N, C-alpha and C positions, 0 to 999 in steps of 0.2 A: 803268664808265660810270654816272654819276649824273645824273638829271634834276632833282632837287630837293636843297636843302641839308638838313642833319640836323634842324634845327628844323621845317622844313616836313614832312619825313618823319614826325617824331613827331606833328605835328598831324594828318596824314592818317590814320595808323593809329589814333590816338586817336578821331578823329571816326568812322572806319569802325566800330570796335567799338561806340561809343556809339549810333550810329544803328541798327545792326543789332539791338542788344539792346532799347533803349528805344522805338524808333520803327518796328521791323519785326516781330520775333518776338512780343514781348508784345502789341502792338496787333493783330497778325494773328489770334492765338488768341482775343483778346477779341472781335474782330469776328465770327469764325465762331461763337463761343459765344453771342453776342448774338442771332444768327439761330436757331441750332439748339436751345439750351437751353429757351427758353420753349415751342417747339413740342414738344420731347420730354417736357416736363412737363405738357402740356395747358393751358398758361397763355396768356392773350390777348396778353401783352406782358411786358417786364421790370417789376419792381415800381415803379421810379421812372424813368419815361421822361425827365423833364427832367434828372435827375442823370446819366442815360446820355448825353444830349446834351452836358452840361457836361464830362463826363469825356472825350468825344471832342474837343471844341474846345480843351481844354488841350494836346493833343498838338501841334497846329501851333505853339503858342507855344513849347513845348519844342524843336521842330525848328528854329524860327527862331533860338532862342538858340544851339543847337549849331552851326548853319551860319554864323551871323553872327560867330562867334568868329574866323573867317578874316579878317574885315574890321577886327577890333580892332587897335590898335597892338601890334606885336610878334608878331602872327599868332595862329593857333588854339591852343587848349589842348594842351599837349604832354606832360602827365603820365600819359598812358594813360587808358583808360576807368575804371581804378581810382582815379585822382586822388590817389595817395598823398601824404600830408603827412609831413614838411615840404617834400617836393619841389614839391608843388602851390603852396605859399605863396610860392615864388620865381618862379613862372611869370608871363608877361605877362597883360594884362587879359583875354585870351580865356579864361583859366581861370575867372574869375568868371562868364562866360557859361555855362560847363559846370556850375558849382555851381548856378546858378539853373535851368538847363534840367533837371537831374536832379530838382530839387524840383517843377517843374511836371509832369514825367512821373510822378513818384511820387504826387503828388496825384491824377492821373488814374487810376492803378492802384488806389489805395485806394477811390476812388468806385466804380469798376467792380466791385471785389471785394465791397464792401458790398451793391451792387445784386444781384449774383449770390447772395449768402448769403440775403438776404431773399426773393428770388424762389424759390430752391430750398426754403427752409424753409416758406414760407407759401403758395405758389401752385401746389402740386401738384394735379393733377386728382383727382377722387374715385377711390379705390382705388389711387392711386400712393403706395405705401409706400416707405420708403427702400430696401427690398430688391427693389423692382420698378423702381427708377430705372435708366436706361441708364448704362453706365460713363462715357460722356462727361459726364453730369451729376455723377457721383461725382468725376470728375477735376477739374471746374471748382469743385466744392464744396471739395475739399482745396486746390486752387490758391488760391482766394479766402481761405481761412484763412491760408495761407502769406503772402499779400500783406498782409493786415491786421496780422498779427503782426510781419512783418519789415521792411516798407517804412519805417515811422517811423525805424528805425535809420539807414538811409542818408540820409534827409532831415536827421536830426540831425547826422550827420557832415559834410554839406555846409554846414550852417549854421555849425558850429564853424570849418571852414576859411575861410568868408567872414569870420567875426569876426576870425580871425587875420590875414587878408589886408587887411581894410578898417579894422578898429577896433584892430588891433595888440594883440589879446589873445594869450595864450600857451597855448592848449589843447594844441597839438601842436608848439610851438617849443621845442626842448631848451634853447636859450640862456636862455629865460625860465622854465625849470622845467617846461615842458610834456612830455607823455608821447607821443612820436611813435608808438610801437607801439600806443597806444590807438586811433589812427585805424584801423589795420588790423583790430583786433578788432571795432570797431563796423562797419566797412565789410563785412567778410566775414560777420558775423552776419546781414547781409541778403543778401550777394551769393552765398553758397553756396546758401541756400534759393532765390535767384533762378534758379539753374540748374534747379531743379525747377519753379519757376514757368514756365520756358520749356520744360519737358518733359512735365509731367503732363497738360496739355490734349492734347498729341500722343498720349500713351498712350490717352486716351479715344477720340480719332479713330480710331486704329489698331484698337482693340477693336470699334468699330462697323463699320469696313470689312471686317476679317477675318471677323467673324461673318456678315455679309451675303453676302460673296463666296465663303465656304466652304460656305454653307448648313448650318452647324452651330451649336449653342449654344456660347457662350463656355465654355471649360473652366474650372471652378473660379470661377464668378462671384463668390461671396461672398468667397473668398480674394483675388480680384483687387481687390475694393473695399477690403478690409481692408489689403491691401498698399499701397494709396495712403495710407491713414492711417498705416501704418508708416513710409513715406517722409516724411510730414509730421513725425512725431515725431523720427525719426533725423536729418532734414535740419537740425535746429537743434543738433546735437551734433557736427558735423564741421568747423565753419568754420575751425579753426586749422590744418587740414592745408595750407592755402594759406600758412602762416607757418612751416613747418618750418625754413627757413633765414633767418628774419627776426630771430632773436635772442630769441624768446620763451623762457619757462622750459623747461628740458629735460624736467622731469617731466611737462609737458603733452603732450609728443609721443606717448607711448605710448597714453594713453586716446584721443587723437584718431585715431591710427592704427587702433586697434581699432574705433571707431565707424565710421570710413571703410570698413573692410572689411565691417562688419556691414550697412551699407546696401546692399551687393550682394545681400543675401538677399531683401528685398521686390522689388527690380528683377529679380532672377533668377526669382522666382515669376511675374512678368509675362511674361518671355521664354518660359519653359517652358509657360505657359498658352496663349500665342499659338501656339506650335508644336504643342501638343496639339490646339488647335482646328483647325489646318490638317490634322492627320493624318487621312487617309482622307476628307477633305471633297471636295465637288464644286466644285473651285476654278475661279473665273472670273478669268482673268488680264487684266482690263481695267486702265485707267490708274490708278484709285484703288488697286486691289490691288497693282499693281506698285510704287507709291510706298510702300505699307504694308510690303510685303516688303523693299523697299530700306531702309526705316527699321530693320526688325528686324536685318538683316545689318550695317548701318553702326553701329547703336547697340551691338551686341555688340562690335565692334572698339573703339569708344570706351570701352565699359565695361571691357573687358579691360585697356586701357592705363590706365584709372582705378584698377584694382586694383593695378597696378604702382606708380602714383604715390601710392597710399595707404601704401606702405611707406616709412618714413623714409630708409633708405639710398639707395633709388632716386631719391627726390625730391631728395636732396642732390646727386646726380650730374646729374639732368636739369633742375633748376630753372632757369628763365629761358632755356631753349633752345627750339629749334623742335619738340622732342618735345611740349612743352606746347601749342604752337600746333596741332599735329596732333591731340592729344587733344581739345582744346576744340572744334575744328571737327567732329570725328567725333561728338561728343556733341551740339553745338548745331545744326550743319547736318544731319548725318546723323540726329540725334534730334529735331530740331524742324522744320527747313525741309522735309524730306521729308514729314513728317506734315501740314504746312500745305498742301502741294500735294495730298496725298491727300484732305484735307478739302475743298479748293476743288473738285476734280474730282468728289468724291462728292456734294456738295450743290449743285453748279452747276445741275443740272436743276431742283432744288427752288427755288433762288433766282431763276432767270431764266425758267423754263418752256421752256427750250431745251436740246438736247444739245450737248455739246462735240464737236469732231472727234476721234474715237478715234485715228486714224492720227497726227495731230499730237501728241496726248497721249502716245502711245508713243514718238514721236521725241524729245519733250521729256524723257521719263523716261530713255531710254538715253543721250542727250547729257549729262544731269545726272549720272547714275550713273557713267559712264565718266570724264567730266571732273573730277568731284568726287574720285574715287579717285586720278586722275592728278595732281591738285593737292596733295592733303593726305597721301596715304600716304608719298611720299618724304620728307616733313618728319620722320617718325619717324627715318629714317636720318640725315639731316643734323643733327638735334637730338642724337642719341646720339653723333655724331662731334664735337659741340661747337659747332655754329653757334648763336650767341646770338640771341634775339628782341629786338625794340625797338632794334636797331642798324641804321643806315642803310646800312652796307657789310658785306661779308663776304669771307672769304679766297678766293683764286683757286681753291683746290681744290674749293670748293662751286659753282663757276660753271656747270658743265654741268647739274647737277640743278636749280639755280635757274632756268636758262633753260627747261628742260622744264616746271618748275612754272609759270612765267610763261605759257607757251603754253597749258597746260591751263587756267589760270585765265581766260584770255580765252575759251576754248571754253565754260567754265562760264557766263560772262557772256552769251554768245550763246544758250545754252539758255534763259535768261530771256526773250529776245526771242521765241523760239518760243512760250513760255507766254503771253506778253502777246498775241501775234498770235492764237493759238488762242482765248483768252478773248474778245477784242474781236470777232473774226469770228463766233464761235459765238453770242455774245450778240445780235448784230444780224441774222445770217442763218442761224443753226443750225436744224436740224429741230426741230419742236415735240416736247417731251418728254412722255412719259406721267407720270401722277401718281406712279407708283411703278416707275421703270425697273429698280430693283435687287431688286424683290420683298422689300423689307425690312419688318420688323414694327414698328419703333418709330413713335411717333405722328406724327412729321413727314411720314411717307410715306403717311399715311391721309387727307391733305387735298390740295387741288388744287395745281398748280405754276404760278405762285407761289402761296403761301398767301393766303387771303382776309384782309380786315381783321379784326383781333382773332384771327387764326390759325384759329379754328374756328367754323363755323356751327352745329355741334352739340357738345354737351358730351361729351367722351370719358370713358368709364367704364373704368378699367383693371382687367382681370380676371386677368392673368397676367404673367409676366416678359417682358422685351423680346427674348429670344433663343431662343424656342421653335422654332427651325428644325428641320425634319425630323419634327415632330410633326403628324400629320394633323389638320386643322381647328383648329390652334392660332391664337389671336389674342391680341395684347397688350392690345387695348382694343376696346370696342364704343361706338357713338355713340348718344346719347339723341336724342329727337325734336328737330327744328330749333327754335331759339329766336332771338330778336333778339340781335345782337352784344352789346348792353349787358347783357342778362341773362346771357349766357355769361360776360362779364367779371366780373360780380358774383358768380356762383356759383363760378367758378374761384378768385377771390380768397378766398371764404369757405372 
């Protein structure tokens, strides 16, 4: 039973992946960080507020480009979110909309990243050394470096494809002497670091939530920060593991396999540090903590399947099957979307001055957790049995599991309705929140909810680390006598 033809199916799955990556996960993390990072640093605002606004308003342009491709002659772009050349060069006009939309979204990401880098380097409060920064700030610092280094590569790849499509150049056209595999090298040199662009901010969120809800200092704080930098470096050395079956040079497979397995070391450090932080803590199982714990378990599953896929023989067998679909969703939904929900619930009282409905929050978590696993875990099985991805039909033998996956995916969609309802109702009618309902130590919880204009009426003086839970009388910062907001802004800038 098919509801759409193959070309429409290709367009739907291509637009789905593109919107989720470029217009949901990456912007959601940027939005949370725009709110939290200046507060955590003791800064009055981001370094360049107008650049911030510009980076935001570029995203609707990108979104219009992606969605409008459905209205173009021939339908939406159907070459997948990867837009592989030369396949993309033979697609209808909608593919050009994709090329342009990616460039708008990439420009937005670069502007946001530059803003974060300048803010973190130059606008820290007095006493806020790098080794006193919260791990969310460290995570966004490394993410911003990834964005600035990697994003120009995907922008260049899309320009080259547009030149081939519109101006009939031969960058990637084999008939004209172009190097088709070159597109994949350029694309994945961005797009594998992009996986970490979509995960490192979540690592920072989870560190904040687990420390506050366990009432314990983060285990191995400095190693946790250094592991982020380790992921930054290693993340640029693994891109070709996406190309093990693409026809690249055989000698390149082994070093890429080794670096792929090595990147499990810094991520493993983070997993064990979170578990050690939880060990014998006074754990509060509220909604942010549930999503943080859900992330840890789901990311472990995604990471373990990633180690399998780092091995060349297994990738040769599993490439372009639903095993890959399962892996990437455990990494990006389990490793990114769960942390976005944790962050929204954690900072919701600070953003709005009201508390969310805890009961609805827990219903949302359990619906998401159960439906997510029911949707994507069976994909490991059907993938290993040979069900290909990006194909609009499948063998009858896979029918029962695909039916179950479809039902679970609808339940997963309904869980988002619970989330939106909770947020809207709580924002308008929720109980007034305390300034620090979690009894957290970082700077954003030392001001009113919502924060005042310029964030601080008094200049914070950082005197200790951000995670001194369990230490009697410990404080992350003290406040200086009240000053005018403009004076605060000038001194924090200095």
